[in-house]
Residue frames as qw, qx, qy, qz and C-alpha x, y, z in Angstrom:
[[0.941, 0.208, 0.062, -0.259, 48.79, 114.88, 39.16],
 [0.875, -0.188, 0.313, 0.318, 52.11, 113.11, 39.66],
 [0.386, 0.914, -0.099, -0.076, 53.91, 115.84, 37.82],
 [0.403, -0.668, 0.594, 0.196, 57.28, 114.29, 38.69],
 [0.670, 0.086, 0.693, 0.250, 56.91, 111.75, 35.92],
 [0.401, 0.743, -0.149, -0.514, 57.80, 113.10, 32.48],
 [0.629, -0.060, 0.718, 0.291, 58.22, 110.74, 29.56],
 [0.310, 0.434, -0.438, -0.723, 58.41, 110.87, 25.83],
 [0.665, 0.179, 0.686, -0.235, 55.89, 108.61, 24.18],
 [0.155, 0.001, 0.779, 0.608, 55.42, 106.98, 20.82],
 [0.060, -0.591, -0.743, -0.307, 51.73, 107.63, 21.12],
 [0.003, 0.281, 0.273, -0.920, 50.76, 111.27, 21.63],
 [0.379, 0.660, 0.607, -0.229, 47.25, 112.29, 20.84],
 [0.168, 0.799, -0.160, -0.554, 48.72, 115.21, 18.85],
 [0.013, -0.416, 0.780, 0.468, 50.80, 113.04, 16.57],
 [0.304, 0.261, 0.916, 0.018, 48.02, 110.53, 16.25],
 [0.336, 0.779, 0.396, -0.350, 45.50, 113.22, 15.20],
 [0.045, 0.705, -0.418, -0.571, 48.20, 114.73, 12.99],
 [0.142, -0.148, 0.907, 0.368, 48.48, 111.45, 11.10],
 [0.260, 0.470, 0.837, -0.101, 44.73, 111.00, 10.97],
 [0.238, 0.907, 0.321, -0.135, 43.93, 114.55, 9.80],
 [0.669, -0.034, 0.216, 0.710, 46.87, 115.40, 7.59],
 [0.223, 0.732, 0.303, 0.568, 45.33, 118.65, 6.36],
 [0.374, -0.917, -0.021, -0.139, 46.00, 120.24, 9.74],
 [0.486, 0.448, -0.529, 0.532, 49.32, 121.20, 11.34],
 [0.710, -0.651, -0.236, -0.128, 49.70, 120.34, 15.01],
 [0.114, 0.642, -0.609, 0.452, 52.02, 120.83, 17.94],
 [0.803, -0.274, -0.530, 0.014, 52.60, 117.96, 20.33],
 [0.181, -0.685, 0.445, -0.548, 53.18, 118.57, 23.99],
 [0.593, -0.115, -0.766, 0.218, 54.21, 116.19, 26.78],
 [0.392, -0.644, 0.120, -0.646, 52.39, 116.93, 30.01],
 [0.313, -0.453, 0.749, -0.369, 54.22, 114.56, 32.34],
 [0.743, 0.076, 0.620, -0.240, 52.77, 111.52, 30.66],
 [0.090, -0.062, 0.817, 0.566, 52.87, 109.31, 27.63],
 [0.125, 0.500, 0.841, 0.164, 49.70, 108.88, 25.55],
 [0.026, 0.886, 0.343, -0.312, 49.03, 112.67, 25.59],
 [0.068, 0.695, 0.410, -0.587, 48.77, 115.65, 24.24],
 [0.403, 0.463, 0.557, 0.559, 47.58, 117.71, 21.25],
 [0.033, -0.686, -0.186, 0.702, 47.46, 121.44, 20.45],
 [0.534, 0.536, 0.547, 0.358, 45.98, 122.54, 17.08],
 [0.014, 0.961, 0.172, -0.216, 46.72, 126.23, 17.56],
 [0.202, -0.731, 0.453, 0.469, 50.24, 126.34, 16.13],
 [0.730, 0.600, -0.175, -0.276, 51.53, 125.72, 12.65],
 [0.422, 0.601, -0.671, 0.100, 54.93, 124.15, 13.28],
 [0.917, -0.318, -0.237, -0.043, 55.32, 120.76, 14.94],
 [0.047, -0.772, 0.565, -0.287, 57.93, 120.73, 17.72],
 [0.789, -0.280, 0.531, -0.130, 57.83, 116.99, 18.29],
 [0.154, -0.405, 0.790, 0.433, 60.00, 114.58, 16.29],
 [0.797, 0.355, -0.039, -0.487, 58.40, 113.25, 13.15],
 [0.440, -0.356, 0.814, 0.131, 59.55, 109.65, 12.84],
 [0.578, 0.326, -0.527, -0.531, 59.42, 107.80, 9.55],
 [0.900, -0.125, 0.321, -0.269, 57.92, 104.36, 9.78],
 [0.287, -0.436, 0.796, 0.308, 60.47, 101.62, 8.93],
 [0.716, 0.354, -0.336, -0.499, 59.96, 99.81, 5.66],
 [0.569, -0.289, 0.762, -0.114, 59.73, 96.10, 6.39],
 [0.814, 0.447, -0.011, -0.371, 58.76, 95.10, 2.85],
 [0.662, 0.539, -0.519, 0.046, 62.24, 93.74, 2.06],
 [0.249, -0.527, 0.713, -0.389, 62.99, 92.35, 5.51],
 [0.550, 0.008, -0.815, -0.182, 62.94, 88.53, 5.64],
 [0.735, -0.524, -0.043, -0.428, 60.69, 86.95, 8.24],
 [0.204, -0.542, 0.772, -0.261, 62.48, 85.34, 11.19],
 [0.867, 0.023, -0.423, -0.262, 62.46, 81.60, 10.87],
 [0.797, -0.530, 0.276, -0.088, 63.24, 79.05, 13.60],
 [0.917, 0.250, 0.038, 0.309, 65.74, 77.52, 11.13],
 [0.434, 0.660, -0.152, 0.594, 67.84, 80.69, 11.22],
 [0.470, -0.824, 0.093, -0.303, 67.79, 81.20, 14.97],
 [0.298, 0.480, -0.737, 0.371, 70.87, 80.73, 17.09],
 [0.484, -0.268, -0.807, 0.209, 70.64, 78.56, 20.23],
 [0.112, -0.228, -0.446, 0.858, 70.24, 81.65, 22.41],
 [0.336, 0.040, -0.219, -0.915, 67.58, 83.08, 20.14],
 [0.532, -0.194, -0.763, -0.313, 65.65, 79.80, 20.28],
 [0.326, -0.294, -0.722, 0.534, 65.62, 79.95, 24.07],
 [0.101, 0.213, 0.180, -0.955, 64.19, 83.48, 23.91],
 [0.455, -0.022, -0.505, -0.733, 61.63, 82.53, 21.32],
 [0.488, -0.252, -0.836, -0.002, 60.54, 79.48, 23.37],
 [0.183, -0.299, -0.583, 0.733, 60.19, 81.70, 26.45],
 [0.256, 0.133, -0.096, -0.953, 58.09, 84.21, 24.52],
 [0.516, -0.123, -0.680, -0.505, 55.82, 81.43, 23.24],
 [0.400, -0.285, -0.810, 0.321, 55.45, 80.10, 26.79],
 [0.005, 0.246, 0.334, -0.910, 54.47, 83.56, 28.02],
 [0.391, 0.028, -0.393, -0.831, 51.92, 83.86, 25.22],
 [0.501, -0.221, -0.818, -0.173, 50.38, 80.53, 26.24],
 [0.248, -0.303, -0.670, 0.631, 50.11, 81.72, 29.86],
 [0.198, 0.181, 0.039, -0.963, 48.34, 84.90, 28.71],
 [0.480, -0.039, -0.583, -0.654, 45.95, 82.91, 26.53],
 [0.493, -0.261, -0.828, 0.050, 45.06, 80.48, 29.33],
 [0.027, -0.043, -0.492, 0.869, 44.18, 83.24, 31.80],
 [0.137, -0.588, -0.779, -0.172, 40.52, 83.09, 32.90],
 [0.053, 0.267, -0.091, 0.958, 39.62, 86.75, 33.19],
 [0.553, -0.468, -0.320, -0.611, 35.97, 86.21, 34.15],
 [0.800, -0.368, -0.447, 0.158, 36.93, 83.86, 37.01],
 [0.485, 0.040, -0.295, 0.822, 39.66, 86.25, 38.16],
 [0.149, -0.364, -0.028, -0.919, 37.32, 89.26, 38.24],
 [0.695, -0.466, -0.390, -0.384, 34.66, 87.25, 40.05],
 [0.770, -0.262, -0.435, 0.387, 37.08, 85.97, 42.68],
 [0.355, 0.052, -0.216, 0.908, 38.78, 89.33, 43.28],
 [0.280, -0.431, -0.219, -0.829, 35.49, 91.20, 43.12],
 [0.727, -0.496, -0.445, -0.167, 33.97, 88.96, 45.77],
 [0.654, -0.198, -0.374, 0.627, 37.02, 89.45, 47.99],
 [0.109, 0.214, -0.036, 0.970, 36.77, 93.24, 47.62],
 [0.473, -0.482, -0.344, -0.652, 33.04, 93.24, 48.28],
 [0.755, -0.430, -0.479, 0.126, 33.48, 91.19, 51.43],
 [0.517, -0.094, -0.274, 0.806, 36.26, 93.45, 52.67],
 [0.089, -0.342, -0.116, -0.928, 34.14, 96.56, 52.02],
 [0.624, -0.513, -0.439, -0.393, 31.18, 95.05, 53.83],
 [0.735, -0.377, -0.408, 0.389, 33.35, 94.29, 56.82],
 [0.406, 0.104, -0.135, 0.898, 35.03, 97.69, 56.76],
 [0.241, -0.174, 0.013, -0.955, 31.92, 99.93, 56.73],
 [0.196, -0.322, -0.920, 0.107, 29.41, 98.46, 59.14],
 [0.317, -0.693, -0.379, -0.525, 26.05, 99.69, 60.42],
 [0.456, -0.296, -0.531, 0.650, 26.54, 101.66, 63.59],
 [0.076, -0.907, -0.363, 0.200, 25.32, 104.89, 65.16],
 [0.493, 0.369, 0.254, -0.746, 24.43, 107.30, 63.68],
 [0.631, 0.236, 0.736, 0.065, 22.55, 104.79, 61.51],
 [0.507, 0.808, 0.216, -0.211, 21.49, 107.24, 58.78],
 [0.137, 0.833, -0.472, -0.253, 25.00, 108.20, 57.74],
 [0.329, -0.328, 0.875, 0.140, 26.29, 104.62, 57.73],
 [0.620, 0.454, 0.630, -0.110, 23.26, 103.46, 55.77],
 [0.441, 0.868, -0.027, -0.228, 23.96, 106.13, 53.18],
 [0.095, -0.687, 0.688, 0.214, 27.65, 105.19, 53.01],
 [0.447, -0.066, 0.890, 0.057, 26.85, 101.51, 52.54],
 [0.617, 0.612, 0.385, -0.309, 24.04, 102.21, 50.08],
 [0.493, 0.813, -0.247, -0.187, 26.43, 103.58, 47.47],
 [0.151, -0.628, 0.762, 0.045, 29.57, 101.64, 48.50],
 [0.392, -0.050, 0.918, -0.033, 27.87, 98.23, 48.24],
 [0.608, 0.516, 0.175, -0.576, 25.64, 99.02, 45.26],
 [0.877, 0.322, 0.317, 0.165, 27.71, 96.85, 42.96],
 [0.175, 0.899, -0.356, -0.188, 30.01, 98.10, 40.26],
 [0.859, 0.405, -0.304, 0.078, 32.87, 96.42, 38.44],
 [0.701, -0.666, 0.182, 0.181, 35.46, 97.12, 41.19],
 [0.741, 0.579, -0.081, 0.331, 38.01, 97.87, 38.47],
 [0.037, 0.839, -0.356, 0.409, 40.07, 100.27, 40.68],
 [0.624, -0.572, 0.489, -0.209, 40.55, 97.99, 43.69],
 [0.956, 0.132, 0.244, 0.095, 41.22, 94.98, 41.45],
 [0.561, 0.732, -0.188, 0.337, 43.86, 97.01, 39.60],
 [0.270, -0.786, 0.446, -0.332, 45.47, 97.81, 42.95],
 [0.841, -0.286, 0.449, -0.097, 45.60, 94.16, 43.94],
 [0.889, 0.408, 0.117, 0.172, 46.82, 93.01, 40.51],
 [0.328, 0.827, -0.315, 0.330, 49.64, 95.59, 40.49],
 [0.488, -0.659, 0.509, -0.260, 50.69, 94.49, 44.02],
 [0.909, -0.056, 0.414, 0.000, 50.75, 90.80, 43.04],
 [0.721, 0.674, -0.069, 0.142, 52.60, 91.60, 39.80],
 [0.237, 0.760, -0.481, 0.368, 55.68, 92.93, 41.65],
 [0.480, 0.153, -0.798, 0.330, 55.70, 90.16, 44.27],
 [0.279, -0.197, 0.485, -0.805, 53.15, 91.30, 46.87],
 [0.043, -0.275, -0.960, 0.031, 50.00, 89.64, 48.09],
 [0.228, -0.610, -0.541, -0.531, 46.28, 90.40, 48.05],
 [0.532, -0.681, -0.446, 0.230, 46.22, 90.88, 51.83],
 [0.447, -0.253, -0.023, 0.858, 48.92, 93.56, 51.59],
 [0.034, 0.145, 0.360, 0.921, 46.91, 95.57, 49.08],
 [0.171, -0.562, -0.791, -0.170, 43.33, 94.96, 50.23],
 [0.184, -0.702, -0.426, 0.540, 42.97, 97.86, 52.73],
 [0.066, -0.428, 0.254, 0.865, 44.28, 100.33, 50.14],
 [0.033, -0.206, -0.801, -0.561, 42.16, 98.71, 47.44],
 [0.156, -0.675, -0.715, 0.092, 39.10, 99.25, 49.61],
 [0.180, -0.627, -0.148, 0.743, 40.19, 102.83, 50.35],
 [0.053, -0.128, 0.535, 0.834, 40.42, 103.56, 46.62],
 [0.140, -0.433, -0.809, -0.373, 36.87, 102.21, 46.14],
 [0.210, -0.694, -0.540, 0.427, 35.59, 104.27, 49.07],
 [0.117, -0.509, 0.117, 0.845, 37.05, 107.43, 47.47],
 [0.019, -0.095, -0.729, -0.678, 35.70, 106.45, 44.05],
 [0.161, -0.600, -0.783, -0.029, 32.26, 106.01, 45.63],
 [0.182, -0.658, -0.271, 0.679, 32.57, 109.40, 47.29],
 [0.062, -0.275, 0.398, 0.873, 33.31, 110.99, 43.92],
 [0.105, -0.332, -0.811, -0.470, 30.22, 109.36, 42.38],
 [0.186, -0.680, -0.650, 0.284, 27.96, 110.53, 45.22],
 [0.141, -0.634, -0.064, 0.757, 29.18, 114.06, 44.90],
 [0.075, -0.107, 0.606, 0.785, 29.27, 114.02, 41.11],
 [0.076, -0.451, -0.833, -0.312, 25.59, 113.10, 41.01],
 [0.099, -0.552, -0.489, 0.668, 24.50, 116.01, 43.25],
 [0.309, 0.847, 0.431, 0.039, 22.25, 118.71, 41.78],
 [0.105, -0.926, 0.190, 0.310, 25.08, 121.27, 42.14],
 [0.328, -0.428, 0.716, 0.443, 27.31, 119.04, 39.98],
 [0.068, 0.043, -0.815, -0.574, 25.94, 116.69, 37.28],
 [0.552, 0.079, 0.257, -0.789, 22.44, 116.45, 38.79],
 [0.436, 0.118, -0.826, -0.338, 21.90, 112.74, 38.02],
 [0.736, -0.248, 0.156, -0.611, 19.09, 110.49, 39.19],
 [0.993, 0.055, -0.036, -0.102, 20.57, 107.08, 38.36],
 [0.071, 0.713, -0.695, 0.067, 23.80, 105.33, 39.33],
 [0.008, -0.219, 0.974, -0.054, 24.65, 101.65, 38.97],
 [0.330, -0.289, -0.807, -0.395, 21.04, 101.01, 38.05],
 [0.346, -0.579, -0.668, 0.315, 19.70, 102.49, 41.31],
 [0.041, -0.955, -0.188, -0.227, 18.49, 105.93, 42.42],
 [0.438, 0.500, -0.373, 0.648, 21.42, 108.18, 43.30],
 [0.416, -0.196, -0.663, 0.591, 22.34, 108.72, 46.96],
 [0.078, 0.081, 0.233, -0.966, 20.78, 112.16, 47.29],
 [0.520, -0.168, -0.457, -0.702, 17.53, 110.88, 45.81],
 [0.680, -0.303, -0.668, 0.013, 17.26, 108.32, 48.65],
 [0.564, -0.411, -0.472, 0.538, 18.83, 110.12, 51.59],
 [0.029, -0.977, -0.188, 0.096, 18.60, 113.80, 50.63],
 [0.511, 0.741, -0.200, 0.388, 21.32, 116.18, 49.51],
 [0.281, -0.805, 0.406, -0.331, 22.59, 117.02, 52.97],
 [0.844, -0.319, 0.429, -0.050, 23.13, 113.38, 53.99],
 [0.868, 0.441, 0.092, 0.208, 24.58, 112.50, 50.57],
 [0.263, 0.838, -0.323, 0.353, 27.25, 115.21, 50.96],
 [0.471, -0.656, 0.510, -0.297, 28.11, 113.99, 54.42],
 [0.959, 0.001, 0.282, -0.025, 28.15, 110.37, 53.31],
 [0.716, 0.614, -0.121, 0.311, 30.79, 111.25, 50.67],
 [0.042, -0.812, 0.420, -0.403, 32.77, 113.22, 53.23],
 [0.746, -0.452, 0.439, -0.214, 32.68, 110.31, 55.71],
 [0.957, 0.219, 0.133, 0.135, 33.86, 107.79, 53.05],
 [0.469, 0.758, -0.256, 0.375, 36.74, 110.10, 52.11],
 [0.273, -0.732, 0.488, -0.389, 37.92, 110.48, 55.68],
 [0.863, -0.267, 0.393, -0.172, 37.49, 106.85, 56.57],
 [0.855, 0.488, -0.138, 0.109, 39.46, 105.72, 53.47],
 [0.334, 0.677, -0.503, 0.420, 42.66, 107.15, 54.86],
 [0.554, -0.499, 0.503, -0.438, 41.94, 105.97, 58.40],
 [0.971, 0.039, 0.186, -0.147, 41.37, 102.43, 57.07],
 [0.707, 0.584, -0.321, 0.237, 44.60, 102.46, 55.01],
 [0.042, 0.674, -0.561, 0.479, 46.64, 103.51, 58.02],
 [0.581, -0.376, 0.549, -0.469, 45.08, 101.11, 60.53],
 [0.925, 0.103, 0.263, -0.255, 44.27, 97.99, 58.49],
 [0.652, 0.628, -0.426, 0.000, 47.38, 97.58, 56.31],
 [0.768, -0.503, 0.396, 0.021, 49.55, 94.68, 57.44],
 [0.858, 0.055, 0.372, 0.351, 52.82, 93.18, 56.20],
 [0.457, 0.723, 0.113, 0.506, 54.00, 96.52, 54.75],
 [0.501, -0.120, -0.292, 0.805, 56.65, 98.83, 56.15],
 [0.046, -0.793, -0.374, 0.479, 55.47, 102.17, 57.68],
 [0.142, -0.441, 0.358, 0.810, 57.50, 103.98, 55.01],
 [0.012, 0.171, 0.789, 0.590, 55.51, 102.40, 52.21],
 [0.064, -0.671, -0.727, 0.130, 52.22, 103.01, 54.00],
 [0.107, -0.710, -0.106, 0.688, 53.05, 106.70, 54.34],
 [0.104, -0.246, 0.579, 0.770, 54.07, 106.82, 50.69],
 [0.004, 0.371, 0.840, 0.396, 50.80, 105.29, 49.43],
 [0.072, -0.762, -0.543, 0.347, 48.71, 107.59, 51.61],
 [0.116, -0.597, 0.166, 0.777, 50.59, 110.55, 50.15],
 [0.083, -0.013, 0.751, 0.655, 50.17, 109.25, 46.60],
 [0.015, -0.558, -0.818, -0.139, 46.43, 108.77, 46.98],
 [0.098, -0.763, -0.346, 0.537, 45.88, 112.14, 48.61],
 [0.093, -0.457, 0.365, 0.806, 47.71, 113.87, 45.75],
 [0.066, 0.146, 0.838, 0.522, 45.78, 111.89, 43.09],
 [0.076, -0.660, -0.740, -0.104, 42.40, 113.02, 44.38],
 [0.227, -0.669, -0.278, 0.650, 43.22, 116.58, 45.50],
 [0.238, 0.870, 0.048, -0.430, 43.67, 119.91, 43.78],
 [0.016, 0.578, -0.678, -0.454, 46.37, 118.39, 41.52],
 [0.102, -0.002, 0.974, 0.202, 44.26, 115.39, 40.56],
 [0.026, 0.510, 0.849, 0.135, 40.56, 114.47, 40.61],
 [0.043, -0.776, -0.389, 0.494, 39.44, 117.84, 42.06],
 [0.102, -0.467, 0.360, 0.801, 41.42, 119.72, 39.43],
 [0.025, 0.121, 0.821, 0.558, 39.71, 117.83, 36.64],
 [0.037, -0.643, -0.759, 0.089, 36.29, 118.26, 38.17],
 [0.067, -0.717, -0.169, 0.673, 36.73, 122.04, 38.63],
 [0.020, -0.317, 0.531, 0.786, 37.93, 122.56, 35.05],
 [0.013, 0.336, 0.888, 0.313, 35.02, 120.40, 33.83],
 [0.026, -0.742, -0.584, 0.327, 32.53, 122.60, 35.74],
 [0.071, -0.677, 0.088, 0.727, 34.14, 125.82, 34.50],
 [0.104, -0.150, 0.717, 0.672, 34.03, 124.50, 30.91],
 [0.261, 0.541, 0.793, -0.101, 30.26, 124.16, 30.85],
 [0.288, 0.872, 0.308, -0.250, 28.82, 126.27, 28.04],
 [0.140, -0.672, 0.447, 0.573, 32.14, 127.00, 26.41],
 [0.806, 0.548, 0.109, -0.196, 32.14, 126.56, 22.65],
 [0.453, 0.759, -0.465, 0.044, 35.93, 126.47, 22.14],
 [0.690, -0.475, 0.542, -0.066, 36.89, 123.44, 24.26],
 [0.583, 0.568, -0.550, -0.186, 39.57, 121.58, 22.27],
 [0.904, -0.003, -0.425, 0.048, 41.28, 118.23, 22.66],
 [0.397, 0.309, -0.552, 0.665, 44.09, 119.56, 24.90],
 [0.374, -0.346, 0.261, -0.820, 41.52, 121.09, 27.22],
 [0.878, -0.154, -0.175, -0.417, 39.43, 117.92, 27.24],
 [0.778, 0.146, -0.548, 0.272, 42.48, 115.75, 27.98],
 [0.073, 0.371, -0.532, 0.758, 43.42, 117.88, 30.96],
 [0.652, -0.286, 0.132, -0.689, 39.97, 117.35, 32.41],
 [0.951, -0.062, -0.161, -0.258, 39.99, 113.58, 32.02],
 [0.612, 0.322, -0.589, 0.419, 43.62, 112.89, 32.83],
 [0.038, -0.292, 0.560, -0.774, 42.79, 114.46, 36.17],
 [0.653, -0.137, 0.163, -0.727, 39.10, 113.72, 36.73],
 [0.956, 0.054, -0.087, -0.273, 39.09, 110.08, 35.54],
 [0.784, 0.370, -0.446, 0.224, 42.64, 108.82, 35.06],
 [0.025, -0.654, 0.534, -0.535, 44.10, 110.12, 38.34],
 [0.705, -0.351, 0.439, -0.433, 42.34, 107.66, 40.60],
 [0.975, 0.220, -0.036, -0.024, 43.00, 104.70, 38.26],
 [0.507, 0.612, -0.459, 0.398, 46.66, 105.71, 38.20],
 [0.321, -0.586, 0.520, -0.532, 46.69, 106.00, 41.98],
 [0.915, -0.168, 0.203, -0.304, 45.23, 102.53, 42.38],
 [0.907, 0.333, -0.181, 0.185, 47.89, 100.87, 40.23],
 [0.300, 0.649, -0.464, 0.523, 50.84, 102.88, 41.64],
 [0.545, -0.537, 0.405, -0.500, 49.70, 102.22, 45.22],
 [0.989, -0.036, 0.077, -0.124, 49.55, 98.53, 44.55],
 [0.750, 0.482, -0.290, 0.348, 53.04, 98.52, 43.04],
 [0.003, -0.667, 0.476, -0.574, 54.47, 100.39, 46.03],
 [0.750, -0.398, 0.324, -0.419, 52.77, 98.14, 48.57],
 [0.994, 0.106, 0.019, 0.006, 54.08, 95.03, 46.79],
 [0.601, -0.580, 0.352, 0.422, 57.70, 96.32, 46.96],
 [0.720, 0.599, 0.228, 0.266, 58.13, 97.16, 43.26],
 [0.554, -0.166, 0.108, 0.808, 61.30, 98.89, 42.12],
 [0.110, 0.633, 0.063, -0.763, 61.16, 102.51, 41.00],
 [0.109, 0.211, -0.695, -0.679, 61.44, 101.36, 37.36],
 [0.069, -0.331, -0.933, -0.122, 58.53, 98.99, 37.84],
 [0.028, 0.631, 0.532, -0.564, 56.43, 101.65, 39.60],
 [0.126, 0.547, -0.188, -0.806, 56.99, 104.16, 36.78],
 [0.109, 0.021, -0.836, -0.537, 56.20, 101.65, 34.07],
 [0.077, -0.489, -0.866, 0.065, 52.98, 100.82, 35.81],
 [0.040, 0.612, 0.256, -0.747, 52.23, 104.51, 36.24],
 [0.166, 0.312, -0.517, -0.780, 52.46, 104.93, 32.46],
 [0.127, -0.225, -0.935, -0.243, 50.25, 101.87, 31.98],
 [0.043, -0.576, -0.708, 0.406, 47.66, 103.27, 34.40],
 [0.094, 0.532, 0.006, -0.842, 47.63, 106.72, 32.84],
 [0.192, 0.116, -0.705, -0.673, 46.92, 105.25, 29.43],
 [0.191, -0.367, -0.902, -0.121, 44.11, 103.02, 30.66],
 [0.035, -0.539, -0.508, 0.671, 42.71, 105.92, 32.71],
 [0.220, 0.411, -0.230, -0.854, 42.34, 108.04, 29.61],
 [0.205, -0.023, -0.882, -0.424, 41.14, 105.01, 27.71],
 [0.026, -0.432, -0.839, 0.330, 38.41, 104.50, 30.30],
 [0.159, 0.579, 0.233, -0.765, 37.11, 108.00, 29.62],
 [0.215, 0.302, -0.579, -0.727, 37.26, 107.71, 25.85],
 [0.184, -0.199, -0.945, -0.182, 35.25, 104.50, 26.01],
 [0.029, 0.506, 0.661, -0.553, 32.84, 106.11, 28.50],
 [0.218, 0.482, -0.080, -0.845, 32.22, 108.92, 26.00],
 [0.258, 0.110, -0.790, -0.546, 31.63, 106.43, 23.21],
 [0.133, -0.335, -0.926, 0.110, 29.17, 104.36, 25.32],
 [0.102, 0.452, 0.404, -0.789, 27.32, 107.57, 26.29],
 [0.409, 0.443, -0.208, -0.770, 26.26, 108.04, 22.68],
 [0.428, 0.198, -0.790, -0.391, 25.90, 104.41, 21.63],
 [0.270, -0.190, -0.925, 0.187, 24.14, 102.71, 24.57],
 [0.412, -0.643, -0.387, -0.517, 20.83, 103.16, 26.39],
 [0.319, -0.601, 0.420, -0.601, 20.36, 104.14, 30.02],
 [0.935, -0.213, 0.097, -0.267, 19.19, 100.60, 30.78],
 [0.884, 0.309, -0.231, 0.265, 22.33, 99.15, 29.27],
 [0.325, 0.564, -0.398, 0.646, 24.64, 101.59, 31.04],
 [0.543, -0.480, -0.607, 0.326, 22.91, 101.60, 34.44],
 [0.194, -0.527, -0.180, 0.808, 23.08, 105.37, 34.40],
 [0.406, 0.788, 0.244, -0.394, 21.63, 108.19, 32.33],
 [0.629, 0.139, 0.495, 0.584, 22.73, 107.89, 28.72],
 [0.312, 0.629, 0.390, 0.596, 23.26, 110.86, 26.36],
 [0.296, -0.873, -0.285, 0.263, 23.52, 113.42, 29.17],
 [0.432, -0.413, 0.260, 0.758, 26.81, 114.85, 27.80],
 [0.213, 0.315, 0.621, 0.685, 25.25, 115.23, 24.40],
 [0.154, -0.811, -0.547, -0.138, 22.15, 116.92, 25.93],
 [0.392, -0.821, -0.087, 0.405, 24.40, 119.28, 27.92],
 [0.538, 0.824, -0.083, 0.161, 26.47, 120.01, 24.83],
 [0.552, -0.717, 0.386, 0.180, 29.64, 118.99, 26.64],
 [0.386, 0.670, -0.613, -0.163, 32.92, 118.35, 24.82],
 [0.872, -0.180, 0.452, -0.063, 33.54, 114.62, 24.40],
 [0.339, -0.367, 0.718, 0.484, 35.93, 112.56, 22.29],
 [0.421, 0.440, 0.753, 0.250, 33.23, 111.48, 19.81],
 [0.179, 0.924, 0.275, -0.194, 32.10, 115.09, 19.48],
 [0.081, -0.855, 0.347, 0.377, 35.63, 116.43, 18.80],
 [0.228, -0.387, 0.810, 0.377, 37.09, 113.48, 16.87],
 [0.698, 0.148, -0.428, -0.554, 34.04, 111.72, 15.48],
 [0.884, -0.272, 0.247, -0.289, 32.89, 108.31, 16.66],
 [0.949, 0.252, -0.103, 0.157, 35.20, 106.20, 14.48],
 [0.413, 0.619, -0.409, 0.527, 38.33, 108.28, 15.23],
 [0.486, -0.595, 0.399, -0.501, 37.48, 108.13, 18.93],
 [0.978, -0.109, 0.143, -0.102, 37.37, 104.33, 18.68],
 [0.769, 0.472, -0.246, 0.354, 40.71, 104.32, 16.86],
 [0.023, 0.698, -0.442, 0.563, 42.23, 106.49, 19.58],
 [0.790, -0.422, 0.279, -0.347, 40.90, 104.11, 22.23],
 [0.983, 0.134, -0.026, 0.125, 42.72, 101.22, 20.50],
 [0.456, 0.653, -0.346, 0.496, 45.93, 103.29, 20.34],
 [0.344, -0.643, 0.426, -0.536, 45.77, 103.91, 24.07],
 [0.950, -0.191, 0.158, -0.190, 45.04, 100.22, 24.74],
 [0.864, 0.374, -0.190, 0.278, 48.08, 99.20, 22.70],
 [0.247, 0.658, -0.417, 0.576, 50.43, 101.57, 24.43],
 [0.643, -0.548, 0.306, -0.439, 49.13, 100.61, 27.87],
 [0.994, -0.055, 0.092, -0.028, 49.89, 96.93, 27.18],
 [0.648, 0.589, -0.312, 0.369, 53.36, 97.79, 25.89],
 [0.177, -0.722, 0.455, -0.490, 54.30, 98.92, 29.39],
 [0.846, -0.338, 0.322, -0.259, 53.77, 95.37, 30.67],
 [0.792, 0.488, -0.366, -0.017, 56.32, 93.82, 28.28],
 [0.273, 0.558, -0.687, 0.378, 59.11, 93.54, 30.87],
 [0.550, -0.333, 0.537, -0.546, 57.06, 91.68, 33.47],
 [0.203, -0.019, 0.979, 0.012, 56.38, 88.00, 33.95],
 [0.311, -0.113, -0.575, -0.748, 53.58, 87.20, 31.50],
 [0.414, -0.419, -0.808, -0.014, 51.52, 85.06, 33.91],
 [0.256, -0.482, -0.480, 0.687, 51.60, 87.74, 36.62],
 [0.051, 0.240, -0.162, -0.956, 50.90, 90.51, 34.08],
 [0.053, -0.316, -0.853, -0.412, 47.92, 88.64, 32.56],
 [0.069, -0.696, -0.654, 0.288, 45.33, 90.30, 34.86],
 [0.063, -0.657, 0.004, 0.751, 46.49, 93.79, 34.00],
 [0.036, -0.119, 0.704, 0.700, 46.69, 92.92, 30.31],
 [0.068, -0.453, -0.863, -0.212, 43.17, 91.51, 30.41],
 [0.084, -0.713, -0.463, 0.520, 41.89, 94.53, 32.44],
 [0.013, -0.436, 0.299, 0.849, 43.20, 96.87, 29.73],
 [0.073, -0.130, -0.828, -0.540, 41.31, 94.79, 27.15],
 [0.103, -0.588, -0.786, 0.163, 38.21, 94.87, 29.30],
 [0.049, -0.659, -0.187, 0.727, 38.32, 98.65, 29.71],
 [0.012, 0.272, -0.536, -0.799, 38.84, 99.06, 25.97],
 [0.287, -0.112, -0.776, -0.551, 35.92, 96.85, 24.97],
 [0.075, 0.302, 0.789, -0.530, 33.44, 97.09, 27.88],
 [0.084, -0.461, -0.666, -0.580, 29.76, 97.64, 27.09],
 [0.377, -0.822, -0.352, -0.241, 28.70, 99.52, 30.22]]
C-alpha cells in the first residue's frame, strides 16, 4: 500500500486518542502515512509530545502593521478565499459525474456474450456518487492536466471499485442483498455470473487505461497502471479485505488493527485515484506526495463516516443495508471510540487532508477541498 511514502504527521490517531482519553498511555506509530496510527498496548509514548503554543499574549495581526510585502500576501490569501467560497460544488459534481457516466456507458457496451456484459453494466451504471473518478480528474486538473487526459483512468478506477462492490456483496463475503438502492448483482444474475462480471471489469479496467489514454507519455501511463495494480492487490485493497475476513468473530480487535483494514480496504483505491490523476497531469514529485497524503486522510475519513452512517441512518437513506456491522459484531470506529469521538476523529482527518492543499492554487484546489468536506459530512 504505497509503502515508499513515510511521513511524520501532526495528526496521528494515537496522539489524538491520547489527548482525548488522558487516563491511558499510548504509543504512536507511523505506518507510511500521516493521519495514522495508535497502539494502546505499551506504557511509554515514543512519539514527540508537543506543547501547544500559548497565543493568549500574542497581538492579532492588523493590516495597519503589515509591510508592503505582507499586504500583498494577505491580499492574495483573501483572493484565494473568495475563489474557494464562490466554487459551486453541486454544479461541479453534476457536470463531472455526467461526463464520467457517459464515458462509462461508451466504454462498456452490450455485446456478445450478452449476459456478462449486462451484468457488468448493471452494477457499473447503477448510479453512485462517482467520488473516485471525480477525484482522479480533479487531481489531474489541479497540477495542470485536463479531463480528457484523466478520463480513461478515472473510468478504470470506477470499474475496479464496482468490481470490489460486486465481490464484497457475495454470500462468501458480506452476503448483502442491496447496493445503491437496487438488488445486488448476484441476486439478479446469480453468483457465478456476478463473480465473472467482477473479474471482467477488473481485467477491462487495465486494458481501457492502456488503450484509451491520450495526450500522456507512455512512461506516465505505465506508472499509473503500476500504481493502480499495487493499490488494489495484496498490498492494498485485497490485503484489507483479507484481514477484515479473518477478523470476523475476534473480540480483541483494536484501533491499530481496524486502521490497517480500512487504510487498505477503503483508502487504497481513493489514494490510487488521486495519485493517478496527479501523475497523468504531470505533477511534480512533491505535488504527487502531498496529494497522496491528502488522499490517504480522506480515504480513512470515508470509512469513519461510513461507520457512523451505518449506525445513524436507515437502509432506505443509505441505499444499502444499515446496521449490518453492528449485527455482525464487527469492530467499527463508533464501537471502539464511541459515536462522538468517532465524529471528532473524522473532523481531525478532514482538517489534515485540507492542510495538504495549502500550497496549490486555491481555485484549482477548490474541488478537492469541497470533496473532502463532502466526504466528511455526507449523509449516505
